[in-house]
C-alpha positions as CSV (number, residue, x, y, z in Angstrom):
1,M,0.0,0.0,0.0
2,D,1.3,3.4,-0.9
3,F,0.6,5.5,2.2
4,G,1.4,8.7,0.3
5,F,-1.5,8.3,-2.1
6,K,-3.8,7.0,0.5
7,S,-3.1,10.0,2.7
8,Q,-3.7,12.4,-0.2
9,F,-7.0,10.7,-1.0
10,F,-8.0,10.9,2.7
11,T,-7.1,14.6,2.9
12,L,-9.0,15.5,-0.3
13,D,-12.1,13.5,0.9
14,V,-12.0,15.3,4.3
15,I,-11.7,18.7,2.7
16,T,-14.5,18.1,0.2
17,D,-16.7,16.7,2.9
18,L,-16.2,19.7,5.2
19,G,-16.4,22.2,2.3
20,M,-19.3,20.7,0.3
21,G,-21.0,18.4,2.7
22,E,-20.1,15.2,0.8
23,A,-16.8,13.5,0.3
24,A,-15.5,13.5,-3.4
25,G,-14.8,9.7,-3.3
26,F,-11.1,9.6,-3.8
27,L,-10.6,7.1,-1.0
28,S,-13.6,4.9,-1.7
29,T,-12.6,4.6,-5.4
30,D,-8.9,4.5,-4.6
31,S,-8.2,6.6,-7.7
32,D,-7.2,10.1,-8.7
33,L,-10.6,11.4,-9.6
34,Y,-10.7,14.1,-12.3
35,K,-6.9,13.9,-12.6
36,Y,-6.8,16.4,-9.7
37,M,-3.5,15.1,-8.1
38,E,-1.8,14.6,-11.5
39,I,-2.5,18.3,-12.4
40,A,-1.6,19.6,-9.0
41,D,1.7,17.7,-9.1
42,S,2.5,19.2,-12.5
43,F,2.3,22.7,-11.0
44,M,4.4,22.0,-8.0
45,P,7.7,23.2,-9.5
46,F,6.2,26.7,-10.2
47,F,4.8,27.4,-6.7
48,P,8.1,28.4,-5.1
49,V,8.9,30.8,-8.0
50,I,5.4,32.4,-7.8
51,M,5.7,32.7,-4.0
52,H,9.0,34.6,-4.2
53,Y,7.8,37.0,-7.0
54,P,4.5,38.6,-6.1
55,L,4.5,40.5,-9.4
56,L,4.5,37.2,-11.3
57,E,1.3,36.2,-9.4
58,K,-0.4,39.4,-10.5
59,F,0.6,38.6,-14.1
60,I,-0.7,35.0,-13.9
61,K,-4.1,36.2,-12.5
62,G,-4.5,38.9,-15.1
63,W,-5.4,38.7,-18.7
64,P,-4.5,36.8,-20.9
65,M,-3.0,34.2,-18.5
66,S,-6.3,33.9,-16.6
67,A,-7.8,32.2,-19.7
68,F,-5.5,29.2,-18.9
69,M,-6.5,28.9,-15.2
70,P,-9.0,26.5,-13.9
71,K,-12.7,27.6,-14.1
72,D,-16.1,26.1,-13.4
73,G,-17.1,23.8,-16.2
74,D,-13.8,22.1,-16.6
75,K,-14.0,18.3,-16.9
76,T,-10.8,17.6,-15.0
77,G,-8.6,19.2,-12.3
78,L,-9.5,22.0,-9.9
79,G,-12.3,23.3,-12.2
80,V,-14.5,20.3,-11.3
81,F,-14.4,21.4,-7.6
82,I,-14.9,25.1,-8.5
83,E,-18.2,24.2,-10.2
């Protein structure tokens, strides 16, 4: 058993249960629903850079970069939870 994945599944289920009143089902299906963790892991190398350069954060949140950010209606990733 890979405890790393199980703990992430558990954490995401607890967060969605507290925030939305129902667990998303990561732990019960034992899978990465909506490719959430895959997409989050792909952004990990960028987080330290963005945290050290606040101007870069403003650029990413502004147009035209905001068009590439998650939004409600997405079929995978954070957009599913935003919806």
